ROFI-457204 format. One line per 2 residues: number of its first residue (from 0); their letters; for each residue x, y, z of C-alpha. Coordinates in steps of 0.5 Angstrom, whole numbers, always signed. Last residue first. Example, Ala and Ser with C-alpha at 12.3 -4.5 7.8 and 13.67 -1.06 7.14 Angstrom:
1) sa) +27 -2 +14  +25 -9 +16
//
This chain:
368) xx) -33 -26 +31  -27 -24 +27
366) xx) -30 -18 +24  -31 -15 +30
364) xx) -24 -16 +32  -22 -13 +25
362) xx) -26 -7 +27  -23 -6 +34
360) xx) -16 -6 +31  -18 -1 +26
358) xx) -21 +4 +31  -15 +3 +35
356) xx) -10 +4 +29  -14 +11 +28
354) xx) -12 +13 +35  -18 +17 +38
352) xx) -17 +24 +39  -19 +29 +45
350) xx) -19 +36 +43  -17 +42 +46
348) xx) -19 +50 +47  -14 +56 +46
346) xx) -8 +58 +50  -3 +55 +46
344) xx) -7 +55 +39  -14 +56 +37
342) xx) -21 +58 +40  -27 +54 +38
340) xx) -33 +58 +35  -37 +53 +32
338) xx) -35 +54 +25  -28 +54 +25
336) xx) -28 +48 +30  -33 +44 +26
334) xx) -28 +45 +20  -22 +43 +24
332) xx) -26 +37 +26  -28 +35 +19
330) xx) -21 +36 +17  -18 +32 +23
328) xx) -23 +26 +21  -21 +26 +14
326) xx) -14 +26 +15  -14 +20 +20
324) xx) -13 +21 +28  -6 +20 +29
322) xx) -3 +21 +22  -7 +27 +22
320) xx) -5 +29 +29  +2 +29 +27
318) xx) +1 +33 +20  -2 +39 +24
316) xx) +3 +39 +29  +8 +39 +23
314) xx) +5 +46 +22  +2 +49 +15
312) xx) -4 +51 +19  -3 +52 +26
310) xx) -6 +48 +31  -12 +46 +35
308) xx) -10 +44 +42  -8 +36 +44
306) xx) -11 +31 +48  -9 +24 +45
304) xx) -12 +17 +45  -9 +10 +44
302) xx) -2 +12 +45  +4 +7 +43
300) xx) +4 +5 +36  +3 +12 +32
298) xx) +3 +9 +25  +7 +14 +20
296) xx) +3 +14 +14  +1 +21 +15
294) xx) +7 +25 +18  +11 +24 +25
292) xx) +17 +27 +25  +22 +24 +30
290) xx) +28 +29 +31  +30 +26 +38
288) xx) +35 +27 +43  +37 +23 +49
286) xx) +34 +19 +55  +32 +12 +57
284) xx) +27 +8 +59  +24 +3 +53
282) xx) +17 +3 +50  +15 -4 +48
280) xx) +15 -9 +42  +18 -5 +36
278) xx) +23 -1 +40  +18 +5 +42
276) xx) +22 +10 +46  +22 +16 +40
274) xx) +14 +14 +40  +13 +15 +47
272) xx) +17 +22 +47  +13 +24 +40
270) xx) +7 +23 +43  +8 +26 +50
268) xx) +10 +32 +45  +4 +32 +42
266) xx) +0 +33 +48  -3 +29 +54
264) xx) -2 +22 +51  -8 +17 +54
262) xx) -6 +10 +54  -12 +5 +54
260) xx) -12 -1 +58  -11 -8 +55
258) xx) -7 -11 +61  -1 -12 +57
256) xx) -1 -5 +54  -2 -2 +61
254) xx) +4 -6 +64  +8 -3 +58
252) xx) +6 +4 +60  +7 +3 +67
250) xx) +14 +0 +66  +16 +5 +62
248) xx) +14 +10 +67  +17 +7 +72
246) xx) +24 +7 +68  +24 +14 +67
244) xx) +23 +17 +59  +27 +23 +58
242) xx) +27 +27 +52  +32 +33 +49
240) xx) +29 +36 +43  +33 +36 +36
238) xx) +30 +41 +31  +26 +38 +25
236) xx) +28 +39 +18  +23 +40 +13
234) xx) +26 +37 +6  +21 +31 +6
232) xx) +15 +36 +8  +16 +40 +1
230) xx) +17 +48 +2  +16 +51 +8
228) xx) +13 +47 +14  +12 +52 +20
226) xx) +17 +53 +25  +13 +55 +32
224) xx) +15 +48 +35  +22 +49 +32
222) xx) +23 +54 +38  +24 +48 +43
220) xx) +20 +44 +47  +24 +40 +53
218) xx) +21 +33 +53  +20 +30 +60
216) xx) +15 +24 +61  +10 +23 +67
214) xx) +5 +17 +69  -2 +18 +71
212) xx) -7 +12 +73  -15 +14 +72
210) xx) -19 +11 +78  -24 +16 +78
208) xx) -22 +19 +84  -15 +20 +81
206) xx) -18 +23 +75  -22 +28 +80
204) xx) -16 +30 +84  -13 +32 +77
202) xx) -19 +36 +76  -18 +39 +82
200) xx) -10 +41 +81  -12 +44 +75
198) xx) -11 +41 +68  -12 +46 +61
196) xx) -5 +48 +61  -3 +41 +59
194) xx) -5 +41 +52  +0 +47 +52
192) xx) +7 +43 +52  +10 +50 +54
190) xx) +15 +53 +50  +22 +55 +51
188) xx) +23 +48 +55  +28 +46 +60
186) xx) +26 +46 +67  +23 +39 +70
184) xx) +17 +40 +74  +11 +42 +71
182) xx) +5 +40 +74  +1 +46 +74
180) xx) +2 +47 +67  +6 +53 +66
178) xx) +4 +59 +61  -1 +62 +67
176) xx) +4 +62 +73  +10 +66 +70
174) xx) +5 +70 +65  +1 +73 +71
172) xx) +7 +74 +76  +6 +81 +78
170) xx) +13 +83 +75  +12 +80 +68
168) xx) +11 +86 +64  +17 +89 +67
166) xx) +21 +89 +61  +15 +92 +57
164) xx) +13 +88 +52  +5 +87 +54
162) xx) +2 +80 +51  +0 +80 +44
160) xx) +0 +72 +44  +2 +70 +36
158) xx) +9 +70 +38  +9 +65 +43
156) xx) +11 +67 +50  +18 +67 +51
154) xx) +18 +67 +59  +23 +73 +61
152) xx) +30 +73 +63  +35 +76 +68
150) xx) +33 +74 +75  +30 +68 +73
148) xx) +36 +66 +69  +41 +67 +74
146) xx) +42 +59 +76  +42 +57 +69
144) xx) +48 +61 +67  +53 +56 +69
142) xx) +60 +60 +68  +64 +64 +64
140) xx) +59 +64 +58  +60 +61 +51
138) xx) +54 +63 +46  +53 +59 +40
136) xx) +49 +62 +35  +42 +60 +32
134) xx) +42 +61 +24  +39 +54 +23
132) xx) +45 +51 +21  +49 +53 +27
130) xx) +53 +59 +28  +59 +59 +33
128) xx) +63 +62 +38  +59 +68 +40
126) xx) +62 +70 +47  +58 +71 +53
124) xx) +58 +76 +59  +54 +75 +65
122) xx) +52 +82 +69  +45 +83 +65
120) xx) +46 +79 +59  +52 +82 +56
118) xx) +54 +80 +49  +61 +79 +45
116) xx) +62 +77 +38  +58 +82 +34
114) xx) +50 +82 +35  +49 +87 +29
112) xx) +47 +81 +24  +43 +77 +29
110) xx) +38 +83 +30  +35 +79 +34
108) xx) +39 +73 +36  +37 +66 +37
106) xx) +41 +62 +42  +45 +56 +43
104) xx) +48 +55 +49  +55 +53 +52
102) xx) +57 +53 +59  +63 +49 +57
100) xx) +69 +49 +52  +69 +50 +44
98) xx) +72 +44 +42  +68 +39 +46
96) xx) +61 +42 +43  +56 +40 +48
94) xx) +50 +45 +48  +45 +48 +53
92) xx) +38 +50 +50  +34 +55 +46
90) xx) +36 +62 +49  +32 +67 +46
88) xx) +37 +73 +46  +34 +80 +44
86) xx) +40 +85 +42  +41 +92 +45
84) xx) +46 +97 +43  +53 +98 +43
82) xx) +53 +104 +49  +58 +109 +48
80) xx) +64 +111 +52  +69 +109 +46
78) xx) +65 +102 +46  +61 +99 +51
76) xx) +59 +92 +50  +53 +90 +46
74) xx) +47 +89 +51  +42 +83 +52
72) xx) +35 +83 +53  +33 +76 +55
70) xx) +28 +71 +53  +29 +64 +56
68) xx) +25 +65 +62  +25 +57 +63
66) xx) +18 +53 +61  +18 +47 +65
64) xx) +17 +40 +62  +12 +35 +66
62) xx) +10 +32 +59  +4 +28 +62
60) xx) +2 +21 +61  -5 +19 +63
58) xx) -6 +11 +64  -14 +9 +63
56) xx) -15 +4 +69  -22 +7 +70
54) xx) -25 +9 +64  -24 +16 +60
52) xx) -30 +21 +58  -33 +22 +65
50) xx) -26 +24 +68  -25 +29 +62
48) xx) -32 +33 +64  -27 +39 +66
46) xx) -25 +40 +59  -32 +42 +57
44) xx) -36 +38 +51  -37 +38 +44
42) xx) -38 +31 +41  -36 +29 +34
40) xx) -37 +22 +32  -33 +15 +31
38) xx) -28 +19 +35  -27 +26 +36
36) xx) -28 +29 +43  -28 +37 +42
34) xx) -26 +40 +49  -28 +47 +51
32) xx) -24 +51 +56  -27 +51 +63
30) xx) -21 +47 +66  -17 +53 +66
28) xx) -21 +57 +71  -21 +61 +67
26) xx) -20 +60 +60  -13 +62 +57
24) xx) -12 +69 +55  -10 +71 +48
22) xx) -13 +66 +44  -13 +66 +36
20) xx) -20 +66 +34  -20 +74 +33
18) xx) -14 +73 +28  -19 +70 +23
16) xx) -16 +63 +21  -16 +61 +14
14) xx) -15 +53 +13  -10 +48 +10
12) xx) -11 +41 +11  -12 +39 +4
10) xx) -5 +43 +3  -2 +39 +9
8) xx) -5 +32 +6  -2 +34 -1
6) xx) +5 +35 +2  +4 +29 +6
4) xx) +3 +25 +0  +0 +18 +3
2) xx) +4 +12 +3  +3 +7 -2
0) x) +0 +0 +0
//
């Protein structure tokens, strides 16, 4: 059987999104956002009804990565008594390049052409010591920068969220709290794993009471999450992102699969982590970098259900959900979301999708009896 043409799928999934449908604030409370349930049919629910939509014994898998204050306004060194200008720095991740020494970070600089070879991030000096293929610069610091990020940086909100831009805009802690999941623990992301933004402590408690099991993975979301597919899907390069799947999570997933219980991935980053850890028969614990690119025709083997937000047209995430749930269902679901007033992107509403492989297996089981 031939694989679907991913470029054609992406073109068919294209849509026009009015700017006023891009959510600028999250629902309050978080779990009052809308939830479209997409399986054999389509239901329109509220996210806090999730415990009623899941079964006792289902296993929810969360990405507990935490967004770091990676956006820093840097300055060039003084020269001849004059300030050298300001450069916006988006720190991406720590890097390991043996020939370049320690305390390395990759970062996007704006404007990059004017950055020069030396920058000051607060009181912390950085040398520009290299450039990566995607245009990111390599910055080398004189010491470990991580303990100082809270004092010099701000959360790197997505570009489509028109938040205040003054340097003190986050002093009240509004965005520091709202653009994090309530269960975030491991610092390292430059964008939130947004499907998790709908959960509240109260909802997690209700899920526990319902007998729904929980497990966690970590995938540190990179800036590539904002990068649309330009040109052919085959030529698109995924940024490397670090992930970790603990042994206790692998055990919980493999046990649930063996017992016929459903695995529910919270977010596309969780899907990418689980599929990166799949060895053909089970998930294996470990950590490393992943560039996995899930497109239509790629079977998603581990999760049976996916909780996800509504994604950008032309994005790799739209291809992932089409691979997971099927192109026709995603097209119908997005048509319903556009006509039904759903809010899109990081702070918008959510979907609960059924893996098309699960439905195919159920149909095959029915044919055998």
